[in-house]
N, C-alpha and C positions, 0 to 999 in steps of 0.2 A: 253377509247380509241374509235375513230369512227370506223365504218365498214370499210371505206377506209385503215385507218391503221392498223386493223387486216388482211385484205385482203393482205396489202403490207407486212406485218410481214409473213404470210403463205407463200407468194411467195419466200420471202427471205430464209425462213427454206429450203423450197423445193429446191432452188438452191443450198444453201450450202450443203444440204443432199448428192444431185447429184455430186457435186464437190467431196465431201469425199469419195463417192462409186468409183469415177472415180480414184482418188490418191490411193486407197487403193486396187485395182482391182489386183487380181492375188498374192497378199501379205500374207503371212501367219497370221494366226488370231492372234497368240500371240503377234508378232510382231508389227500387226496394233491396237492392243489392248494398247500395252504399249505407244505408239506414240499417240494414240488418248486420253489417260487418261494425259499423260504428256501434251498434248496440251489444254485440260481442265483446268489444273491448271494454265498454263501460260494465257489462254484466262480469267480465273477468276480474276487474277491479272489486266488485262486490263481492265475488267469490274468492278472492285473495284475502279480504278483510275477514270475511266470514270464516275462511280455512284458518288464520292466525287466533280468532276468538276460539273455534271448536278444540283445537290442540292445547290450547291453555285452559280451556274449562273442563276437558277430559282428564287433564294431570292434577289440577288445582282446584277445580270447583268453583273458579272465579269467571263471571261473566264480565269481560273487562271493557268498559265504556270508554276508556283512557285511549285505547288503540288508535283511533284518527287523531286523537292531541297529538300523540308521539310523532305519527307520521307527519302531521302539518308542521312541527317544530323541526322536524329534520329537513322538510321540503323548502321551509324559509330560511334554514342554515345554508342549504344547497344554493338558493338564490344569492344570498347576502356574497357567498364565496364567489360566486361567478361574477358579480357586479365588482370584486376586488381582483378580478383577472387570475383568481386559481386555476390549475389546470383541471380542466372538466372532469376526469375521472376522479380526482381527488374529492370534488365537491359531490358527486354521487356517494362515494365512500362515506363522506360526512354526514349526510343524508340519514344512511342505515345507521351509522355508530351513534347518531344523536339518539335516534329512535331505540336504538338498543340499550342505550345508558339509562334512558328515560324509563324504559319497561323494567329493567334489571334493578333500578334504584327502587321503584314500588316493589317488585315482587321479593327483593331481598331485605327490605328494612320496613316495609309497611304492612305488605301481605301476611307475613309470619304471624303478626299482631292480632289479625283476624281470623286466623287460620279455622278456629273453632266456633265461629259465629255464623248464622244463618247465611244462605246463598243472597237473599235480598239485602243484607247488611254489606256482605263484600261488595256486591254490584253497585250499591249506592256509593260506597267509599270510593271505588274508581270513577263514577261519574264526577266525585267532587275533586278528585285529582285532575280529570280532565279540564274543568273549568278553571282552575289553577294554571295548569298549563297555557291554555288559551288566553288567560289574562295576561301572563308574564310575555307570550308571543305577541299578543296584540300592544304591549307596553313597549316591546323594543322595536316592532314594525308597525309603522303607521299603516291605517286601511286605505292604501293607495293601489291602482291598478297594474299589476304585476303579470308577468309572462316568465314561464320555465320551459327552455327548449332543449331538445337532445338531438345530437347529430342524425340518429334515426329517424328524425321527422323529414329528415330530406330525402331519405332513400326509400323507394316503394318498390313493391313488385305486384305483377298483374295476376289477379285471381279472377277466373270467370270472366275476363274482360275489364275487370276493374281494378284501380291503381289502389294499393292498400299499403300505409305506410308500415316501415319495419317495425315501429315503436308499438304500435297495435298487434303486430304479430307477435312480439316479444311478451306482451301482456298475456296473451291469451294461451301461447305456449307455456309459460311459466305458470300459469293456474293449473293446467293440465298436469305439469311435470311435477309440481309441489304436491298434488293429490297422491301421484305414484309414488314418489319419494317417500313422503312421510307416511303414506300406508305401509310401504316395505321397510321403515324405519322401526314404526311401532311394532311390527309383525316379528322382525328378525334381528333385532337388537336387545341386548340386556337393558338398556335403558327404556327401550320401547316397550318391552314386558314391564317394568317397573311403573312405567306411566299408565299403562292399562290397568295394572293392579290397584294404582291410587284411584284412578277413576271408578272403580268396583268398590272397594272399601278403604278408605283413608285408615282407619282405627286398625284394622287387622293388618295391612300393608306395613304400619307402623311397630306393630307386634312380630312379625316376621323378619324386621331387620331391613326394610326399604329405606336408602337414605332419602327421607323426604325433601329436606333442603335441598340437596343436590339435583334431585329431579327436577322440582319445581324450579330451580333457577335455571335449568335447560330450557325447561317449557316457557320460562318468561323470556329466555334471549331468543328464542325461536320465533316467538310471537313479536319481538320488538324488531328483528330483522324484517318479517313479512310486514311489518308495520311501515316500516321505513322505505322499502321498496314500494308498497303500495301508494305511500304519502308522494314519492317522486314521481310515480305514473300518473296519479291523479292530478298533482300540480302541472304536469305537460299535456296530458290529453284532455282534461275537463277545465279546471279553475284552480290558480295559484292564490287562493285566499283562505287563511286559517280557519274561520269558521266553518267555511264549507267543507274544507278537507277533514275538520274534527268530527263534524256530525254526519259524514261519510260513514261512520261506524252503524248507524241506523240502519240502512239498507244492508250492511253486512250483516247485521243480527238478523235482518229478514232471511238473507240468505242461509244462516245457519240454523235457524228454525226449520227451513225445508228440509234440512239434514237432521231435525230433531238434537241438535247440538251433540252429534254422533257420527254421522255417516259422512266422511268428506267427499265422497263421490257425488252424494245428493246435494251438498252445499255447492259443489261446483255445477251442477245441474241447475239448481236454484237461482244460482247468481246470474248463469248465462240467460237464463230464461227472461229473467226481471229483466236485464238489460236490454234484451232484444224489443221485449214488449213494451217497454219504456220509450224505445226510439222508435218503434213502428206506431206508437200512439201520435206521436207529432205529425203524421201523415193524416190524421183524420181530423176534419175542423170541428167535429162536435166533442172528439173525446180529448184533444190534446191538452185541455185545461187540468184532467185528472192524471196527466202523466208523473207528476211528483209523487202521487200516494199509490203508484202503480205496485212497486215492491212491497209495500205494507198490505194491501189489499191481497195479494197474492200469498203472502205468509199467514195472513188471517185465516183465508180459506184452507190452507193447508193444515192449520192449529185445528180448524173445525172438523176436518175430516180425519186426523188423526186421533181426535176425542169422540168420534161418533160412538153412540152406544154406551158412552161411560156416563155417571150420575156423579157429580160434584155434592159433596155433604157439606155442612156447615163446619166440620173439623177440617174441611181441605184435602180429605181423603178421597180417592177416586174409587 
């Protein structure tokens, strides 16, 4: 990251810390801690979704609105298998495999047909695909209250005097580990180098012999695995409802915007901060009504900050 990016990240972190202190002012420490940890777990889900979006966008130029829908289909499959008394680890694996297959199906058979189209066309196509998936899932499973539980929900550890479930810790640790692992993969492997090459110039990469279809397939597969895991965790920690999980992609995009669809560490920082602030807003009688729009407000402010000093022309150039 450049010096300017680091300074922007430090400024963002300082502002978020100030907002957290303001929202938590005068609240009991245990109550504040519970909402903070809960917010970190939700923010980690936003970050995981954002990481999957950024990895795919950097390699293919596709902003995948169907990410959440793939996770929703996987989560509902896991729930159904659990109802049939299938061994729990197989249901979790099925969730990830379903999301993986859906992601690969689009990436292998539909995305190449749109490879040379504008980014907006690619994004809208994934939105249409998301609505198709949501329609199929809604047809297969009626809109009834459901719950998805994991064994780790019943196991907790005490952190600063508070009991935190292992599920929440898994989500937080996984989001951090993914940022480190994907960074290392992109930096130190041949496929990672090819992904970075595609992100910089697709046409030139094709000319120098980069196997575009193979690299993009790997990116779609990685995105699908992350979507499946995120959908499983979201169904357990938040709500097992296909529509809700499908449109989880929206705050994930907000987190990705904080990283400018490029820097994974900033995506993680953006997702965590959004989750914490969204959770702490619940403690405010005045501001709790705006809690659902907190991620989008933060992303909008970040965009305005990044665009300061730029003048947009009618031709769309900066």
